[in-house]
Every structure is written in C-alpha cells, then in structure tokens.
C-alpha positions as CSV (number, residue, x, y, z in Angstrom):
1,M,10.0,-21.3,17.5
2,A,7.7,-19.7,20.1
3,A,5.8,-17.8,17.4
4,R,5.0,-21.0,15.5
5,T,3.7,-22.6,18.6
6,R,1.4,-19.7,19.3
7,A,0.2,-19.7,15.7
8,T,-0.6,-23.4,15.9
9,A,-2.6,-22.8,19.1
10,Y,-4.8,-20.3,17.3
11,R,-5.3,-22.7,14.4
12,S,-6.3,-25.5,16.6
13,A,-8.6,-23.5,18.8
14,P,-12.2,-23.6,17.6
15,P,-12.7,-21.0,16.1
16,Y,-10.0,-18.9,17.8
17,R,-8.7,-18.3,21.3
18,I,-9.0,-15.1,23.2
19,H,-5.9,-13.9,24.9
20,R,-6.0,-10.8,27.1
21,P,-2.5,-9.9,28.2
22,R,-2.9,-6.9,30.5
23,D,-0.4,-4.4,29.2
24,C,-0.8,-5.1,25.5
25,C,-4.5,-5.2,25.6
26,R,-4.8,-2.0,27.7
27,A,-2.6,0.0,25.3
28,L,-4.1,-1.5,22.2
29,S,-7.6,-1.2,23.3
30,R,-7.1,2.5,24.0
31,R,-5.7,3.0,20.5
32,F,-8.1,0.7,18.6
33,S,-11.2,0.9,20.7
34,D,-12.6,3.5,18.2
35,R,-11.0,1.6,15.3
36,C,-9.1,4.2,13.4
37,G,-11.4,7.0,14.7
38,A,-8.7,7.9,17.3
39,S,-5.5,9.5,16.2
40,G,-3.4,7.5,18.6
41,E,-2.1,10.7,20.2
42,G,-1.0,10.5,23.8
43,I,-0.4,6.8,23.7
44,S,3.2,5.8,24.6
45,H,4.5,2.3,24.3
46,A,7.9,0.7,23.6
47,T,7.1,-1.3,20.4
48,P,4.9,-0.9,17.3
49,L,1.4,-2.2,17.8
50,V,-0.5,-4.1,15.1
51,S,-4.2,-4.4,14.8
52,F,-5.5,-7.1,12.5
53,T,-9.1,-7.5,11.4
54,V,-11.0,-9.2,8.6
55,V,-12.6,-7.0,5.8
56,A,-16.1,-8.4,5.7
57,P,-19.0,-7.0,3.7
58,G,-22.5,-6.9,5.1
59,P,-23.9,-6.7,8.6
60,M,-22.6,-10.0,9.9
61,K,-18.9,-9.4,10.8
62,D,-18.4,-12.2,13.3
63,S,-19.1,-15.5,11.6
64,A,-17.5,-18.9,11.0
65,L,-16.1,-17.6,7.7
66,T,-14.5,-14.5,9.2
67,R,-13.1,-16.5,12.1
68,R,-11.4,-19.0,9.7
69,I,-10.0,-16.1,7.6
70,F,-8.8,-14.5,10.9
71,N,-7.0,-17.7,12.0
72,H,-5.1,-17.8,8.7
73,G,-4.1,-14.1,9.3
74,V,-2.9,-14.7,12.8
75,T,-0.8,-17.7,11.6
76,A,0.6,-15.6,8.7
77,L,1.5,-12.7,11.1
78,H,3.4,-15.2,13.4
79,T,5.2,-16.7,10.5
80,L,6.1,-13.2,9.2
81,A,7.6,-12.2,12.6
82,E,9.5,-15.5,12.7
83,E,10.8,-15.0,9.1
84,Y,12.1,-11.5,10.0
85,G,13.4,-12.5,13.4
86,W,11.0,-10.2,15.2
87,T,9.6,-10.9,18.6
88,I,5.9,-10.8,19.4
89,R,6.0,-9.3,22.9
90,E,2.3,-9.5,23.7
91,Q,-0.8,-10.4,21.8
92,A,-4.6,-10.5,22.2
93,A,-7.5,-11.8,20.2
94,L,-10.8,-10.0,20.8
95,A,-14.3,-11.0,19.7
96,S,-17.0,-8.5,19.1
97,A,-20.0,-7.8,16.8
98,S,-17.5,-6.0,14.5
99,G,-15.7,-9.3,14.0
100,P,-12.5,-10.9,15.4
101,E,-9.5,-8.6,16.0
102,G,-5.9,-9.5,16.6
103,L,-3.7,-7.2,18.6
104,L,0.0,-7.7,18.7
105,A,3.0,-5.8,20.1
106,I,5.9,-6.7,17.8
107,D,9.5,-5.7,18.5
108,A,10.4,-4.4,15.0
109,P,11.0,-1.1,13.2
110,A,7.6,0.3,12.5
111,Q,8.2,1.3,8.9
112,A,9.7,-2.2,8.1
113,L,6.8,-3.9,9.9
114,K,4.2,-1.9,7.9
115,Q,6.0,-2.7,4.6
116,A,6.2,-6.4,5.5
117,T,2.5,-6.5,6.4
118,I,1.6,-4.7,3.1
119,A,3.6,-7.4,1.3
120,L,1.9,-10.1,3.3
121,E,-1.5,-8.7,2.3
122,Q,-0.4,-8.7,-1.4
123,R,1.2,-12.1,-1.6
124,Y,-1.2,-14.3,0.5
125,P,-4.4,-15.7,-1.0
126,L,-6.5,-14.2,1.8
127,G,-4.5,-11.0,2.1
128,R,-7.1,-8.9,0.3
129,L,-9.5,-9.8,3.1
130,W,-7.2,-8.6,5.9
131,D,-6.8,-5.1,7.3
132,I,-3.5,-4.7,9.1
133,D,-2.8,-1.4,10.8
134,V,0.5,-0.5,12.4
135,L,0.8,2.1,15.2
136,T,4.3,3.4,15.8
137,A,5.8,3.8,19.3
138,E,5.2,7.5,18.9
139,G,1.4,7.0,18.3
140,E,1.4,7.5,14.5
141,I,-0.8,5.3,12.4
142,L,1.1,4.0,9.3
143,S,-1.2,3.6,6.3
144,R,-0.9,2.6,2.7
145,R,-0.7,6.3,1.9
146,H,2.6,6.6,3.7
147,F,4.0,4.2,1.1
148,A,2.3,5.9,-1.9
149,L,0.1,2.8,-2.5
150,P,-3.3,3.0,-4.1
151,A,-6.5,2.5,-2.2
152,R,-7.9,-1.1,-1.9
153,R,-9.6,-2.6,-5.0
154,C,-12.9,-4.3,-5.1
155,L,-12.8,-8.1,-4.7
156,L,-15.0,-8.6,-7.7
157,C,-14.5,-5.9,-10.3
158,G,-11.1,-4.2,-9.5
159,Q,-12.6,-0.7,-9.0
160,S,-12.3,1.3,-5.8
161,A,-13.5,-0.9,-2.9
162,A,-14.8,2.1,-1.1
163,E,-16.9,3.2,-4.1
164,C,-18.3,-0.2,-4.7
165,A,-19.2,-0.5,-1.0
166,R,-20.7,2.9,-0.9
167,G,-22.8,2.3,-4.0
168,K,-23.6,-1.3,-3.1
169,T,-22.5,-2.2,-6.6
170,H,-22.3,-6.0,-5.9
171,A,-24.7,-8.4,-4.2
172,L,-23.6,-9.5,-0.7
173,T,-24.0,-13.2,-1.7
174,D,-21.5,-12.7,-4.6
175,L,-19.0,-11.1,-2.3
176,L,-19.4,-13.8,0.4
177,T,-19.1,-16.5,-2.3
178,H,-15.8,-15.0,-3.5
179,M,-14.6,-14.8,0.1
180,E,-15.4,-18.5,0.6
181,A,-13.5,-19.3,-2.7
182,L,-10.5,-17.5,-1.4
183,L,-10.7,-19.3,1.9
184,H,-11.0,-22.7,0.1
185,D,-7.9,-21.8,-2.0
186,A,-5.9,-20.9,1.1
187,D,-7.1,-24.0,2.9
188,S,-6.0,-26.2,-0.1
189,R,-2.4,-24.7,0.2
190,Q,-2.1,-25.6,3.8
191,P,0.0,-28.7,4.6
192,D,-1.9,-31.4,6.3
C-alpha cells in the first residue's frame, strides 16, 4: 500500500516532486552521474538500483511533456513493485537539463527486476518513451543485450532508433507530436 501512496504523491505533485534520500541518492548519483558512461565498478549496495529517464528527442529534455511522461513511469514502477511484492527501499527524483530522472533502490532479484521492467516498457502505452536501467548489487549494468533483445526501434518508422537519431531521419515536430499522442492515449486509460 505504501508504494501506491508514493506513486499518487508523484502524480499529484506539479509536475513532479524531488526526493533526495541520502543513502540512495548518494549511491545512485555516483553510478548514474555520468549516465551509463560509468561502468558501475566499485559501487557496493545491498539492493538493485533502478534509473528511470524519459527518451526525448531534440535539445529540450526537461519540459512539461517529459515530466508528464515521467510521472506515468514513476507510477508504473511503483505499481510494478507492488504487483511483485517488492519493496522500494529508497527513491529520488532529480531534475536537470537532461530531463527528469527517477532513482529507486528496489529489494528484488536484479535479473527478475530487469525482466519485469523490460516487460513494463513493452506493455505500457508510454513504455517506448522510457529508459529503465538496472544496476545489480555487484555493480553490473543489466541491459537489453543480457536478455538477447533487439535494440530499440524508431517511434515513427520501426527502423533502428539509434540510426534514425544519428541520421536525423525524422523531423523533431513529428517525433514530439507522436510523443504527445502516446501521452494522450495513456492519459485516456487512467481512471478518473
């Protein structure tokens, strides 16, 4: 029940609340300060750590759109933990020019947690716009490759997202319009 209460607090906070629990934030910020640039080596913690961000094209990463998408993701992560009976030990939400980032220490088996977050990304209307990384207690980053999953696909054409981004294949306005449509779809599925 505590997880749902926290998730509701995020949803009602305009546009999201920033929590800075000391231990979680310290460990997570060391690992994710360089956002996947660091290997995570040398970090020791008792539970898997989750970093959650919004995949946003273009230079504007922190916007009303990305914050609303972020809020849906935080709620979905809390619901996921509740469904599996996992405990969120600590959490933080950080705001920066690179967009909102959720950091959670979840008491769960790391492999199962990563598989569950991959399934969450695949089944949720906004899941394609989320980037959820899991760092094991040993400091290993679990990626889609660990589970023999293909790279992310483009929002618009289904080709490699990395190649479309590198080649600037699609207009930024088209990508943002599609993101807004996905958000509208997710909002319409929310109970009042």
